Wavefront OBJ file of the C-alpha trace (Angstrom):
o trace
v -8.558 2.683 16.078
v -10.549 5.915 16.197
v -9.976 8.540 13.520
v -8.187 11.076 15.743
v -5.742 8.498 17.085
v -5.163 7.157 13.574
v -4.561 10.651 12.166
v -2.061 11.431 14.938
v -0.191 8.198 14.303
v 0.019 8.977 10.593
v 1.284 12.477 11.406
v 4.133 10.968 13.430
v 4.850 8.352 10.760
v 5.016 10.947 7.978
v 7.479 12.948 10.049
v 9.617 9.867 10.690
v 9.508 8.762 7.049
v 10.367 12.266 5.820
v 13.396 12.329 8.138
v 14.534 8.902 6.943
v 14.113 9.913 3.310
v 16.536 12.842 3.698
v 19.292 10.234 4.019
v 18.728 8.628 0.603
v 17.328 9.635 -2.771
v 16.978 6.081 -4.152
v 13.311 5.312 -4.871
v 13.524 1.589 -4.069
v 15.309 2.234 -0.765
v 12.612 4.756 0.131
v 9.855 2.283 -0.781
v 11.410 -0.506 1.296
v 11.826 1.867 4.241
v 8.255 3.163 4.016
v 6.925 -0.408 3.898
v 8.939 -1.409 6.970
v 7.851 1.643 8.972
v 4.181 1.271 8.059
v 4.067 -2.466 8.612
v 5.643 -2.317 12.049
v 3.936 0.842 13.317
v 0.362 0.213 12.182
v -0.803 -2.753 14.238
v -3.720 -3.598 11.962
v -1.510 -3.936 8.854
v -1.146 -7.684 8.223
v 0.651 -7.507 4.844
v 2.235 -4.371 3.399
v 3.928 -4.199 0.010
v 4.314 -2.961 -3.526
v 3.247 -4.562 -6.773
v 4.878 -3.090 -9.878
v 3.514 -3.022 -13.406
v 6.033 -4.776 -15.643
v 5.167 -5.471 -19.251
v 1.443 -5.382 -18.408
v 1.928 -7.757 -15.435
v 1.683 -7.026 -11.683
v 4.776 -8.389 -9.941
v 5.486 -8.188 -6.191
v 8.593 -6.289 -5.116
v 9.428 -5.120 -1.600
v 7.027 -6.167 1.143
v 6.598 -7.106 4.798
v 4.386 -9.941 6.006
v 3.644 -13.491 4.963
v 4.724 -14.897 1.605
v 3.101 -12.967 -1.241
v 1.601 -13.945 -4.547
v 4.527 -13.219 -6.853
v 2.342 -12.285 -9.834
v -1.318 -11.283 -9.779
v -3.638 -12.590 -12.480
v -4.383 -9.784 -14.910
v -7.554 -7.763 -14.326
v -8.410 -9.770 -11.213
v -8.503 -8.692 -7.579
v -8.204 -5.439 -5.690
v -4.732 -4.539 -6.954
v -5.799 -4.720 -10.588
v -8.924 -2.702 -9.736
v -6.610 0.024 -8.375
v -4.484 -0.158 -11.541
v -7.419 -0.163 -13.964
v -9.297 2.635 -12.173
v -6.103 4.511 -11.219
v -7.569 5.333 -7.829
v -7.397 4.187 -4.233
v -9.622 1.207 -3.448
v -10.829 0.346 0.068
v -12.380 -3.099 0.572
v -14.010 -3.611 3.978
v -14.501 -7.347 3.496
v -12.408 -9.103 0.845
v -14.912 -11.970 0.726
v -17.430 -9.549 -0.794
v -15.026 -8.415 -3.553
v -15.640 -10.409 -6.719
v -12.388 -11.875 -8.001
v -10.431 -11.220 -4.803
v -7.055 -12.972 -4.890
v -6.410 -14.717 -1.571
v -2.628 -14.840 -1.224
v -3.168 -15.465 2.504
v -6.494 -16.741 3.827
v -6.118 -14.628 6.989
v -6.661 -11.439 4.985
v -10.063 -9.888 5.750
v -9.860 -6.318 4.392
v -7.618 -4.535 1.908
v -6.529 -1.104 0.755
v -4.781 -0.452 -2.561
v -3.190 2.860 -3.574
v -1.828 3.328 -7.114
v 1.489 5.144 -7.334
v 3.031 7.167 -10.108
v 6.508 8.423 -10.886
v 7.300 12.146 -10.852
v 6.165 12.351 -14.515
v 2.713 10.921 -13.727
v 3.354 7.460 -15.173
v 1.542 4.660 -13.326
v 4.145 2.319 -11.793
v 2.080 0.009 -9.609
v 0.198 -0.169 -6.327
v 0.794 -0.101 -2.625
v -1.204 -3.045 -1.279
v -2.089 -3.398 2.402
v -4.071 -6.248 3.933
v -5.512 -6.542 7.412
v -6.619 -9.627 9.324
v -9.547 -7.502 10.580
v -12.673 -6.627 8.613
v -13.370 -2.903 8.118
v -9.785 -2.018 9.057
v -9.317 0.774 6.506
v -11.040 4.095 5.944
v -10.558 7.415 4.207
v -8.004 8.501 6.840
v -5.782 5.596 5.807
v -6.301 6.301 2.114
v -5.443 10.005 2.304
v -2.394 9.530 4.529
v -1.008 6.655 2.485
v -1.433 8.701 -0.691
v 0.618 11.469 0.961
v 3.300 9.012 2.069
v 3.585 7.703 -1.486
v 4.114 11.255 -2.731
v 7.023 11.596 -0.301
v 8.835 8.721 -2.012
v 9.188 10.733 -5.212
v 9.928 14.089 -3.601
v 13.669 14.596 -3.534
v 14.622 17.456 -1.181
l 1 2 3 4 5 6 7 8 9 10 11 12 13 14 15 16 17 18 19 20 21 22 23 24 25 26 27 28 29 30 31 32 33 34 35 36 37 38 39 40 41 42 43 44 45 46 47 48 49 50 51 52 53 54 55 56 57 58 59 60 61 62 63 64 65 66 67 68 69 70 71 72 73 74 75 76 77 78 79 80 81 82 83 84 85 86 87 88 89 90 91 92 93 94 95 96 97 98 99 100 101 102 103 104 105 106 107 108 109 110 111 112 113 114 115 116 117 118 119 120 121 122 123 124 125 126 127 128 129 130 131 132 133 134 135 136 137 138 139 140 141 142 143 144 145 146 147 148 149 150 151 152 153 154 155
């Protein structure tokens, strides 16, 4: 998808998600809703979900897609890279990422966005996989970061 088309789709999605969020202040409900909207509206998203840090472990919570790895081996894979570096990670080809965790062999590229509560405490990561190589770019990263901020913004 070209950048302009992708940006326009994200603009519409952010508007839809913002409208949905006005109906509920619960963080987990907002996360589940955002995951459902993103997964079903972005055709190149193969797996879309959240991993939460719990007692120094990464545990899957709400997600859409095939069965997930329930816990990710510490300091391994793209999700832990996002946690340890506390920044968004884009992987064009997961087979080139040392230590990649293959929860589903159809995954070809991945994007991970760390998320924080409204006090700045790291809670976990948004993890998105695609069955296409080179599926994600900076447009995805920036828009997904903005969508995550919406989760914690209570109107």
